[in-house]
C-alpha positions as a Markdown table, in Angstrom:
| # | Residue | x | y | z |
|---|---|---|---|---|
| 1 | Met | 214.4 | 137.1 | 74.2 |
| 2 | Thr | 215.7 | 137.3 | 77.8 |
| 3 | Val | 213.5 | 136.1 | 80.7 |
| 4 | Gly | 212.9 | 139.8 | 81.7 |
| 5 | Glu | 211.9 | 140.7 | 78.2 |
| 6 | Val | 209.5 | 137.9 | 78.1 |
| 7 | Ala | 208.0 | 138.9 | 81.5 |
| 8 | Ala | 207.7 | 142.6 | 80.4 |
| 9 | Gln | 205.8 | 141.4 | 77.2 |
| 10 | Val | 203.5 | 139.2 | 79.2 |
| 11 | Glu | 202.7 | 142.2 | 81.6 |
| 12 | Ala | 202.0 | 144.3 | 78.5 |
| 13 | Asp | 199.7 | 141.8 | 77.0 |
| 14 | Glu | 197.9 | 141.2 | 80.2 |
| 15 | Ala | 197.5 | 145.0 | 80.5 |
| 16 | Leu | 196.3 | 145.2 | 77.1 |
| 17 | Val | 193.7 | 142.5 | 77.7 |
| 18 | Ser | 192.5 | 144.0 | 80.9 |
| 19 | Arg | 191.8 | 147.4 | 79.6 |
| 20 | Lys | 188.2 | 148.4 | 80.2 |
| 21 | Leu | 186.1 | 149.5 | 77.4 |
| 22 | Ile | 184.0 | 152.7 | 77.4 |
| 23 | Ser | 181.0 | 152.9 | 75.1 |
| 24 | Val | 179.9 | 156.4 | 74.1 |
| 25 | Val | 176.4 | 156.7 | 72.8 |
| 26 | Ile | 175.3 | 159.7 | 70.8 |
| 27 | Pro | 171.9 | 160.2 | 69.1 |
| 28 | Ala | 172.3 | 162.3 | 66.1 |
| 29 | Tyr | 169.4 | 164.0 | 64.1 |
| 30 | Asn | 170.2 | 166.5 | 61.3 |
| 31 | Glu | 173.6 | 167.2 | 63.0 |
| 32 | Ser | 175.5 | 167.7 | 59.6 |
| 33 | Asp | 177.2 | 170.8 | 60.9 |
| 34 | Cys | 178.4 | 169.1 | 64.1 |
| 35 | Val | 179.4 | 165.5 | 63.6 |
| 36 | Asp | 182.9 | 166.1 | 62.1 |
| 37 | Glu | 183.8 | 168.5 | 65.1 |
| 38 | Leu | 182.2 | 166.0 | 67.6 |
| 39 | Ala | 184.5 | 163.2 | 66.1 |
| 40 | Arg | 187.6 | 165.4 | 66.3 |
| 41 | Arg | 187.0 | 166.4 | 69.8 |
| 42 | Leu | 186.3 | 162.8 | 70.9 |
| 43 | Gln | 189.4 | 161.6 | 69.2 |
| 44 | Gly | 191.3 | 164.1 | 71.4 |
| 45 | Val | 189.6 | 162.8 | 74.6 |
| 46 | Met | 190.5 | 159.2 | 73.5 |
| 47 | Ala | 194.1 | 160.1 | 73.0 |
| 48 | Gly | 194.4 | 161.4 | 76.6 |
| 49 | Glu | 192.8 | 158.3 | 78.0 |
| 50 | Leu | 195.2 | 155.5 | 76.9 |
| 51 | Gln | 194.3 | 153.2 | 79.7 |
| 52 | Tyr | 190.9 | 152.7 | 78.3 |
| 53 | Asp | 189.5 | 151.4 | 75.0 |
| 54 | Phe | 186.6 | 153.2 | 73.3 |
| 55 | Glu | 183.7 | 152.5 | 71.1 |
| 56 | Ile | 181.6 | 155.4 | 69.8 |
| 57 | Ile | 178.2 | 154.5 | 68.9 |
| 58 | Val | 176.4 | 157.1 | 66.9 |
| 59 | Val | 172.6 | 156.7 | 66.4 |
| 60 | Glu | 171.6 | 158.3 | 63.2 |
| 61 | Asn | 168.1 | 159.2 | 64.2 |
| 62 | Gly | 166.4 | 159.3 | 60.8 |
| 63 | Ser | 168.2 | 162.6 | 59.7 |
| 64 | Thr | 167.1 | 164.2 | 56.5 |
| 65 | Asp | 170.4 | 165.9 | 55.8 |
| 66 | Asp | 173.7 | 164.3 | 55.0 |
| 67 | Thr | 174.6 | 163.3 | 58.6 |
| 68 | Trp | 174.6 | 159.7 | 57.5 |
| 69 | Ala | 177.0 | 160.2 | 54.8 |
| 70 | Lys | 179.4 | 162.1 | 57.0 |
| 71 | Leu | 179.1 | 159.5 | 59.7 |
| 72 | Arg | 180.0 | 156.8 | 57.1 |
| 73 | Arg | 183.2 | 158.7 | 56.2 |
| 74 | Ile | 184.1 | 159.1 | 59.9 |
| 75 | Asn | 183.7 | 155.3 | 60.3 |
| 76 | Glu | 186.1 | 154.6 | 57.3 |
| 77 | Asp | 188.6 | 156.9 | 58.8 |
| 78 | Asp | 188.4 | 155.6 | 62.4 |
| 79 | Ser | 186.7 | 152.3 | 63.1 |
| 80 | Arg | 186.1 | 153.1 | 66.8 |
| 81 | Phe | 183.1 | 155.1 | 65.4 |
| 82 | Lys | 180.2 | 152.8 | 65.0 |
| 83 | Ile | 176.9 | 153.8 | 63.3 |
| 84 | Leu | 173.2 | 152.8 | 64.2 |
| 85 | Gln | 170.8 | 154.2 | 61.5 |
| 86 | Leu | 167.2 | 154.1 | 62.6 |
| 87 | Ala | 164.3 | 153.6 | 60.2 |
| 88 | Arg | 162.9 | 157.1 | 61.3 |
| 89 | Asn | 163.2 | 159.6 | 64.1 |
| 90 | Phe | 162.5 | 158.1 | 67.4 |
| 91 | Arg | 163.4 | 161.3 | 69.3 |
| 92 | Met | 166.1 | 161.6 | 71.9 |
| 93 | Asp | 165.2 | 158.8 | 74.3 |
| 94 | Gly | 164.5 | 156.3 | 71.5 |
| 95 | Gly | 168.0 | 157.0 | 70.0 |
| 96 | Leu | 169.5 | 156.6 | 73.5 |
| 97 | Thr | 167.6 | 153.3 | 74.0 |
| 98 | Ala | 168.8 | 151.9 | 70.6 |
| 99 | Gly | 172.4 | 153.0 | 71.4 |
| 100 | Leu | 172.6 | 151.5 | 74.9 |
| 101 | Ala | 171.1 | 148.3 | 73.7 |
| 102 | His | 174.1 | 147.9 | 71.6 |
| 103 | Ala | 176.6 | 149.0 | 73.9 |
| 104 | Thr | 179.3 | 146.4 | 75.2 |
| 105 | Gly | 181.4 | 148.6 | 77.5 |
| 106 | Asp | 182.3 | 148.4 | 81.2 |
| 107 | Ala | 180.8 | 151.8 | 81.3 |
| 108 | Ala | 178.6 | 153.8 | 78.9 |
| 109 | Val | 178.8 | 157.7 | 78.3 |
| 110 | Val | 175.5 | 159.1 | 76.8 |
| 111 | Met | 175.6 | 162.6 | 75.2 |
| 112 | Thr | 174.2 | 164.7 | 72.5 |
| 113 | Ala | 175.7 | 165.3 | 69.1 |
| 114 | Asp | 175.4 | 169.1 | 69.2 |
| 115 | Leu | 178.5 | 169.7 | 71.4 |
| 116 | Gln | 176.3 | 171.2 | 74.2 |
| 117 | Asp | 177.5 | 168.2 | 76.2 |
| 118 | Pro | 181.3 | 168.9 | 76.0 |
| 119 | Pro | 183.5 | 165.8 | 75.4 |
| 120 | Glu | 186.2 | 167.3 | 77.3 |
| 121 | Leu | 184.1 | 166.4 | 80.5 |
| 122 | Ile | 184.3 | 162.8 | 80.0 |
| 123 | Pro | 187.8 | 162.4 | 81.7 |
| 124 | Thr | 186.2 | 164.0 | 84.9 |
| 125 | Phe | 183.3 | 161.4 | 84.7 |
| 126 | Leu | 186.0 | 158.6 | 84.4 |
| 127 | Arg | 187.8 | 159.9 | 87.5 |
| 128 | Lys | 184.4 | 159.7 | 89.5 |
| 129 | Trp | 183.7 | 156.4 | 88.1 |
| 130 | Glu | 187.3 | 155.1 | 89.2 |
| 131 | Asp | 186.3 | 156.4 | 92.6 |
| 132 | Gly | 183.4 | 153.9 | 92.7 |
| 133 | Tyr | 180.5 | 156.1 | 91.6 |
| 134 | Glu | 178.2 | 154.2 | 89.2 |
| 135 | Asn | 176.1 | 157.0 | 87.7 |
| 136 | Val | 177.9 | 160.3 | 87.0 |
| 137 | Tyr | 175.9 | 163.2 | 85.5 |
| 138 | Met | 176.5 | 166.7 | 84.5 |
| 139 | Val | 174.5 | 169.3 | 86.6 |
| 140 | Val | 173.9 | 172.4 | 84.3 |
| 141 | Ser | 175.1 | 175.3 | 86.2 |
| 142 | Glu | 174.4 | 177.8 | 83.5 |
| 143 | Arg | 172.8 | 177.7 | 80.0 |
| 144 | Gln | 174.5 | 179.7 | 77.1 |
| 145 | Gly | 172.7 | 180.5 | 73.9 |
| 146 | Thr | 169.2 | 179.5 | 75.4 |
| 147 | Gly | 166.2 | 182.0 | 75.2 |
| 148 | Pro | 164.3 | 183.1 | 78.2 |
| 149 | Leu | 161.3 | 180.8 | 77.3 |
| 150 | Arg | 163.6 | 177.8 | 77.2 |
| 151 | Thr | 165.4 | 178.6 | 80.2 |
| 152 | Phe | 161.9 | 179.2 | 82.2 |
| 153 | Asn | 160.6 | 175.9 | 80.8 |
| 154 | Ser | 163.7 | 174.0 | 82.1 |
| 155 | Lys | 163.4 | 175.6 | 85.5 |
| 156 | Ala | 159.7 | 175.0 | 85.9 |
| 157 | Phe | 160.0 | 171.4 | 84.7 |
| 158 | Tyr | 162.8 | 170.6 | 87.3 |
| 159 | Trp | 161.0 | 172.4 | 90.1 |
| 160 | Leu | 157.7 | 170.5 | 89.2 |
| 161 | Ala | 159.4 | 167.2 | 88.8 |
| 162 | Gly | 161.3 | 167.4 | 92.0 |
| 163 | Lys | 158.0 | 168.2 | 93.8 |
| 164 | Leu | 155.9 | 165.5 | 92.2 |
| 165 | Thr | 158.6 | 162.7 | 92.3 |
| 166 | Asp | 160.0 | 163.5 | 95.9 |
| 167 | Gly | 163.5 | 164.7 | 94.5 |
| 168 | Ala | 163.9 | 161.5 | 92.3 |
| 169 | Ile | 165.0 | 163.6 | 89.3 |
| 170 | Pro | 167.9 | 165.9 | 90.5 |
| 171 | Arg | 167.4 | 169.6 | 89.7 |
| 172 | Asn | 169.3 | 170.5 | 86.5 |
| 173 | Ala | 170.5 | 167.1 | 85.9 |
| 174 | Ser | 171.5 | 166.5 | 82.3 |
| 175 | Asp | 171.2 | 163.4 | 80.0 |
| 176 | Phe | 175.0 | 163.7 | 79.6 |
| 177 | Arg | 176.4 | 161.2 | 82.0 |
| 178 | Leu | 178.6 | 158.2 | 82.5 |
| 179 | Val | 176.9 | 155.0 | 83.8 |
| 180 | Asp | 178.4 | 151.7 | 84.9 |
| 181 | Arg | 177.6 | 148.4 | 83.0 |
| 182 | Glu | 175.2 | 147.3 | 85.5 |
| 183 | Val | 173.4 | 150.4 | 85.6 |
| 184 | Tyr | 172.7 | 150.8 | 81.9 |
| 185 | Arg | 171.9 | 147.0 | 81.6 |
| 186 | Thr | 169.4 | 147.4 | 84.4 |
| 187 | Val | 167.7 | 150.3 | 82.4 |
| 188 | Asn | 167.9 | 148.3 | 79.3 |
| 189 | Gly | 165.9 | 145.7 | 81.0 |
| 190 | Met | 163.0 | 148.0 | 81.5 |
| 191 | Gln | 160.7 | 147.4 | 78.5 |
| 192 | Glu | 158.4 | 150.4 | 79.1 |
| 193 | Arg | 157.5 | 152.2 | 76.0 |
| 194 | Asn | 157.1 | 155.8 | 77.5 |
| 195 | Arg | 160.8 | 156.1 | 78.2 |
| 196 | Phe | 162.4 | 159.1 | 80.0 |
| 197 | Ile | 165.9 | 157.9 | 80.1 |
| 198 | Arg | 167.0 | 160.6 | 82.6 |
| 199 | Gly | 164.1 | 159.6 | 84.9 |
| 200 | Leu | 164.9 | 155.9 | 84.7 |
| 201 | Phe | 168.7 | 156.5 | 85.7 |
| 202 | Ala | 167.4 | 158.4 | 88.5 |
| 203 | Trp | 164.9 | 155.7 | 89.6 |
| 204 | Val | 167.3 | 152.7 | 89.4 |
| 205 | Gly | 169.6 | 154.6 | 92.0 |
| 206 | Tyr | 173.1 | 153.1 | 92.5 |
| 207 | Arg | 175.7 | 155.3 | 93.8 |
| 208 | Ser | 175.4 | 158.7 | 92.0 |
| 209 | Ile | 177.1 | 162.1 | 91.9 |
| 210 | Gly | 176.6 | 165.3 | 89.8 |
| 211 | Val | 179.4 | 167.3 | 88.2 |
| 212 | Ala | 178.6 | 171.0 | 87.9 |
| 213 | His | 179.3 | 172.4 | 84.4 |
| 214 | Glu | 178.2 | 175.1 | 82.1 |
| 215 | Arg | 176.4 | 174.1 | 79.1 |
| 216 | Pro | 177.9 | 176.0 | 76.0 |
| 217 | Pro | 175.7 | 176.9 | 73.0 |
| 218 | Arg | 175.1 | 174.6 | 70.0 |
| 219 | Phe | 178.4 | 174.3 | 67.9 |
| 220 | Gly | 176.3 | 174.4 | 64.7 |
| 221 | Gly | 172.9 | 173.7 | 63.2 |
| 222 | Glu | 169.6 | 174.4 | 64.6 |
| 223 | Ser | 168.1 | 173.2 | 68.0 |
| 224 | Lys | 165.5 | 170.5 | 67.9 |
| 225 | Ala | 164.3 | 171.4 | 71.6 |
| 226 | His | 161.3 | 173.5 | 70.5 |
| 227 | Ser | 159.1 | 174.6 | 73.3 |
| 228 | Leu | 156.1 | 172.3 | 72.5 |
| 229 | Lys | 158.4 | 169.3 | 72.1 |
| 230 | Val | 160.1 | 170.0 | 75.3 |
| 231 | Leu | 156.8 | 170.4 | 77.1 |
| 232 | Asp | 155.5 | 167.2 | 75.7 |
| 233 | Leu | 158.6 | 165.5 | 76.9 |
| 234 | Ala | 158.4 | 167.2 | 80.3 |
| 235 | Phe | 154.8 | 166.0 | 80.8 |
| 236 | Lys | 155.5 | 162.6 | 79.6 |
| 237 | Gly | 158.5 | 162.3 | 82.1 |
| 238 | Ile | 156.5 | 163.6 | 84.9 |
| 239 | Phe | 153.5 | 161.2 | 84.4 |
| 240 | Ala | 155.7 | 158.3 | 83.8 |
| 241 | His | 157.4 | 158.8 | 87.1 |
| 242 | Ser | 154.8 | 160.2 | 89.5 |
| 243 | Tyr | 151.3 | 159.4 | 90.5 |
| 244 | Val | 150.9 | 162.6 | 92.4 |
| 245 | Pro | 148.7 | 164.2 | 89.7 |
| 246 | Leu | 146.2 | 161.3 | 90.0 |
| 247 | Arg | 146.2 | 161.8 | 94.0 |
| 248 | Met | 145.6 | 165.6 | 93.4 |
| 249 | Ile | 142.3 | 164.5 | 91.6 |
| 250 | Thr | 141.1 | 162.8 | 94.7 |
| 251 | Val | 142.3 | 165.6 | 97.1 |
| 252 | Thr | 140.6 | 168.1 | 94.8 |
| 253 | Gly | 137.3 | 166.2 | 94.6 |
| 254 | Ile | 137.3 | 165.8 | 98.4 |
| 255 | Gly | 138.0 | 169.5 | 99.0 |
| 256 | Val | 135.4 | 170.7 | 96.5 |
| 257 | Ser | 132.8 | 168.3 | 98.1 |
| 258 | Phe | 133.7 | 169.7 | 101.4 |
| 259 | Leu | 133.2 | 173.4 | 100.4 |
| 260 | Ser | 129.9 | 172.4 | 98.6 |
| 261 | Leu | 128.7 | 170.9 | 101.8 |
| 262 | Leu | 129.7 | 173.7 | 103.9 |
| 263 | Leu | 128.0 | 176.2 | 101.4 |
| 264 | Leu | 124.7 | 174.0 | 101.4 |
| 265 | Val | 124.8 | 174.3 | 105.3 |
| 266 | Val | 125.2 | 178.1 | 105.2 |
| 267 | Leu | 122.6 | 178.7 | 102.4 |
| 268 | Ser | 120.2 | 176.4 | 104.5 |
| 269 | Val | 120.6 | 178.4 | 107.5 |
| 270 | Arg | 120.3 | 181.7 | 105.6 |
| 271 | Phe | 117.1 | 180.2 | 104.0 |
| 272 | Val | 115.4 | 179.7 | 107.3 |
| 273 | Val | 116.4 | 183.1 | 108.8 |
| 274 | Ala | 116.1 | 185.4 | 105.9 |
| 275 | Gly | 114.4 | 183.6 | 103.1 |
| 276 | Val | 115.6 | 182.6 | 99.6 |
| 277 | Pro | 118.7 | 184.3 | 98.9 |
| 278 | Phe | 119.1 | 184.7 | 95.1 |
| 279 | Asn | 121.2 | 187.8 | 94.7 |
| 280 | Gly | 124.5 | 187.3 | 92.6 |
| 281 | Phe | 123.4 | 185.5 | 89.5 |
| 282 | Gly | 126.8 | 186.2 | 88.1 |
| 283 | Thr | 128.6 | 184.6 | 91.0 |
| 284 | Leu | 126.6 | 181.4 | 90.7 |
| 285 | Ile | 127.4 | 181.1 | 87.1 |
| 286 | Gly | 131.1 | 181.9 | 87.8 |
| 287 | Phe | 131.1 | 179.1 | 90.5 |
| 288 | Ile | 129.5 | 176.7 | 87.9 |
| 289 | Leu | 132.2 | 177.5 | 85.3 |
| 290 | Leu | 135.0 | 177.0 | 88.0 |
| 291 | Leu | 133.7 | 173.6 | 88.8 |
| 292 | Phe | 133.5 | 172.7 | 85.2 |
| 293 | Gly | 137.2 | 173.9 | 84.7 |
| 294 | Ile | 138.3 | 171.7 | 87.6 |
| 295 | Leu | 136.3 | 168.8 | 86.2 |
| 296 | Phe | 137.9 | 169.0 | 82.7 |
| 297 | Thr | 141.3 | 169.5 | 84.1 |
| 298 | Met | 140.9 | 166.2 | 86.0 |
| 299 | Ile | 139.7 | 164.5 | 83.0 |
| 300 | Gly | 142.7 | 165.8 | 81.1 |
| 301 | Ile | 145.0 | 164.3 | 83.7 |
| 302 | Val | 143.3 | 161.0 | 83.6 |
| 303 | Ser | 143.5 | 161.0 | 79.7 |
| 304 | Glu | 147.3 | 161.6 | 79.8 |
| 305 | Tyr | 147.7 | 158.4 | 81.9 |
| 306 | Val | 145.3 | 156.5 | 79.7 |
| 307 | Gly | 147.4 | 157.5 | 76.7 |
| 308 | Leu | 150.6 | 156.2 | 78.5 |
| 309 | Ile | 148.8 | 153.0 | 79.2 |
| 310 | Tyr | 147.7 | 152.8 | 75.4 |
| 311 | Glu | 151.3 | 153.1 | 74.3 |
| 312 | Glu | 152.4 | 150.3 | 76.7 |
| 313 | Val | 149.5 | 148.0 | 75.6 |
| 314 | Lys | 150.3 | 148.3 | 72.0 |
| 315 | Gln | 154.0 | 147.0 | 72.6 |
| 316 | Arg | 155.6 | 148.6 | 69.8 |
| 317 | Pro | 159.4 | 148.7 | 69.8 |
| 318 | Asn | 161.1 | 151.8 | 71.1 |
| 319 | Tyr | 163.2 | 151.9 | 67.9 |
| 320 | Ile | 163.7 | 150.2 | 64.5 |
| 321 | Val | 167.1 | 149.6 | 63.1 |
| 322 | Arg | 167.7 | 150.2 | 59.4 |
| 323 | His | 171.5 | 149.7 | 59.1 |
| 324 | Arg | 174.3 | 148.8 | 61.5 |
| 325 | Val | 178.0 | 149.8 | 60.7 |
| 326 | Gly | 180.7 | 148.3 | 62.6 |
| 327 | Leu | 178.4 | 146.7 | 65.1 |
């Protein structure tokens, strides 16, 4: 080989060694109808980003269909796809926690397996990351294939979460995002059990930017985001990232006490002037029931926080790994 050929070979080897690795973390629960198309589209994205190496970590989250078998076949055809099978379903945030704990990339992309997070948006995330942003997330500009109740729940959650957390959780921010290694390792170091990954990424800060994009309907299968589960996740996310509901108890107690004192003064004056006023028995009963309603609401809020504390005290793991393939 000539000196020039040797130099060119050395440069090529150095470029190969210096290529950055992107980890893509994808929880999958009963996504048999989606995983093959997901793999095909991710392979298309990887083919267009030759300056990067990729590892795709699919977290099989306790599926009851043949998702596991299909993922094994995908791994046999393409070793970049690695599989983490959990012992049972640990929900979305448990799956993301497990995947991020096994990620080794210079950056990590987190997304869902139902293709409502379009893989074709990953190159846009990469360009933003190259510009210096450390947390690049999708902002849902419009939701397709979503019923009115689910849409209302999402809007109500983001509005309430924004108010109670002083805007810490951006409106319509998705879990679909690219985060720098420093960001996801910081989140990995947080050992709390009540994990709301979207809120944790917002809490840690770093240089962040949203990318507006329309969320398409599911490619196949059935949605697991049922209203009750979504509401449970929403309440957990709010209570885990805000003390405002607890402060509302104090404010309400002070307000009701002030009104009661004012009412006592008014009734005392009326007693002196006009005698005992006992008209309106129904009003009195209604007022008593209102106070009981406020009281039980306060107890309910406190019980939610006690429940979160109970989960933290037990110190159970956020996930349990059953099998690793390629990891």
